[in-house]
C-alpha positions in Angstrom: -0.6 -1.6 -7.5 1.9 1.0 -6.5 0.9 3.5 -3.8 4.1 5.6 -3.7 3.2 9.0 -2.5 3.4 12.1 -4.6 4.3 15.4 -2.9 1.1 16.9 -1.4 -0.5 19.6 -3.5 0.1 23.2 -2.5 -3.4 23.5 -1.2 -2.7 20.7 1.3 0.3 22.5 2.8 -1.9 25.3 4.1 -1.5 29.0 4.1 1.8 30.6 5.2 1.9 31.1 8.9 2.1 34.6 10.3 2.2 35.0 14.0 2.3 38.8 13.8 -0.3 41.2 15.1 -3.7 40.7 13.5 -2.9 37.1 12.4 -5.9 34.9 11.9 -6.5 32.4 14.6 -8.2 29.1 13.7 -10.6 27.4 16.0 -10.3 23.7 16.7 -13.5 23.1 14.7 -11.8 24.8 11.7 -8.6 22.7 12.0 -10.7 19.5 12.4 -12.6 20.3 9.2 -9.3 20.7 7.4 -7.7 17.4 8.6 -7.1 14.9 5.9 -8.6 11.4 6.0 -5.3 10.0 7.0 -4.9 12.5 9.9 -8.5 11.6 11.1 -7.2 8.0 11.4 -4.1 9.2 13.4 -1.7 8.2 10.6 1.7 9.8 11.3 4.4 10.9 8.8 6.9 8.1 8.5 4.5 5.4 9.6 4.7 2.0 7.9 1.2 0.9 6.8 0.0 -2.4 5.6 -3.2 -2.6 3.5 -5.3 -5.8 3.6 -8.5 -6.7 1.8 -8.2 -4.3 -1.1 -9.3 -7.1 -3.5 -12.8 -8.2 -2.3 -14.3 -11.5 -3.4 -17.5 -9.6 -4.2 -15.6 -6.9 -6.3 -16.5 -4.0 -4.0 -14.0 -1.2 -4.4 -12.1 0.4 -1.6 -11.7 4.1 -1.2 -8.7 5.0 -3.4 -8.6 8.6 -2.1 -8.0 7.3 1.4 -5.2 5.1 0.3 -3.6 7.9 -1.7 -3.9 10.2 1.3 -2.4 7.6 3.7 0.6 7.1 1.3 1.1 10.9 0.9 0.9 11.4 4.7 3.4 8.6 5.6 5.8 9.3 2.8 6.2 5.6 2.4 4.9 3.1 -0.1 2.0 1.1 1.3 2.6 -2.6 1.9 0.0 -4.5 0.0 1.3 -8.1 0.2 0.6 -10.6 2.9 4.1 -12.1 2.7 6.0 -9.0 3.9 8.4 -9.3 6.8 8.2 -5.5 7.6 7.0 -4.5 11.0 4.1 -2.1 10.5 2.7 0.7 12.6 -0.8 0.5 11.2 -2.9 -2.1 9.4 -5.8 -0.9 7.2 -8.1 -4.0 7.0 -10.9 -3.5 4.5 -13.7 -5.9 5.4 -17.2 -6.5 4.1 -20.0 -8.8 5.2 -19.4 -12.1 3.3 -15.6 -11.8 3.1 -15.1 -14.7 5.4 -14.3 -15.1 9.1 -13.6 -11.7 10.7 -11.8 -13.2 13.7 -9.4 -15.0 11.4 -8.8 -11.8 9.4 -8.1 -9.8 12.6 -5.7 -12.4 13.9 -3.9 -12.5 10.6 -3.7 -8.6 10.6 -1.6 -8.9 13.8 1.2 -10.9 12.1 3.5 -7.9 11.3 1.9 -5.3 13.7 4.3 -3.5 16.0 3.6 -3.8 19.8 2.0 -0.4 19.9 0.4 -0.7 16.5 -3.2 0.0 15.4 -5.6 -2.0 13.3 -8.2 0.1 11.5 -11.1 -2.1 10.5 -12.7 -0.4 7.5 -16.3 -1.5 6.7 -19.0 -0.2 4.4 -21.3 2.3 6.2 -24.8 1.3 7.2 -27.1 0.9 4.2 -24.2 0.0 1.8 -23.6 -3.4 0.3 -21.3 -5.4 2.6 -22.1 -3.5 5.8 -20.8 -5.2 8.9 -22.9 -4.8 12.0 -21.1 -3.1 14.9 -22.1 -6.1 17.2 -20.2 -8.4 14.9 -17.1 -6.3 15.3 -17.6 -6.0 19.1 -17.8 -9.8 19.2 -14.8 -10.6 16.9 -12.3 -8.0 18.3 -11.8 -9.5 21.8 -11.7 -13.0 20.4 -8.8 -11.9 18.3 -7.1 -10.2 21.3 -8.1 -6.7 20.4 -10.3 -4.0 21.9 -12.2 -1.3 20.1 -11.2 2.3 21.1 -13.2 4.4 18.7 -15.1 4.5 15.4 -15.2 7.2 12.8 -16.3 8.0 9.3 -13.1 7.0 7.5 -14.2 7.9 4.0 -17.5 8.8 2.2 -18.6 5.1 1.9 -16.5 3.5 4.8 -16.6 3.5 8.6 -13.4 2.9 10.5 -13.1 1.1 13.9 -9.8 1.5 15.7 -8.6 -1.7 17.3 -5.6 -2.1 19.6 -4.2 -4.8 21.9 -5.4 -4.1 25.5 -2.7 -2.4 27.6 -2.6 -5.4 30.0 -1.8 -7.7 27.1 0.9 -5.3 25.8 2.6 -5.1 29.2 2.6 -8.9 29.6 4.3 -9.3 26.3 7.2 -7.0 27.5 8.0 -9.3 30.4 
């Protein structure tokens, strides 16, 4: 599947900016409400993103709007193969209860991840098929050498947990 980005629609580009007298000023709550799904995840323009777990053994669909938004935000095609040699800034790991061993999947997601990269673990929200308990994530992440920094609603049916290598581990690898 090809996730090459299309140019963002005009409505995503926002209104023309006018810094003149009487210009409208947006509150932070307004700008937060206008942030795209990719921006909520901290995806930056130009970032290289690998997507893992799109094809679930149980057939549960991922959020295509999120994938399209990430591709549009980065301006790059998303890497959807496991055999890529590209160093990536972000891994989007779609995971559901019953997909296998979460620790193994997290360790595998680190293969191409840049030193300062981020793994977003995307799991079905509570009450949805395939929901993963937060305690399972909290247990698996440190075993894989990662720490959880925050969680968010990544998409209507999916929660996202941001995982990074602890700073101490990153500084040791630089030596």
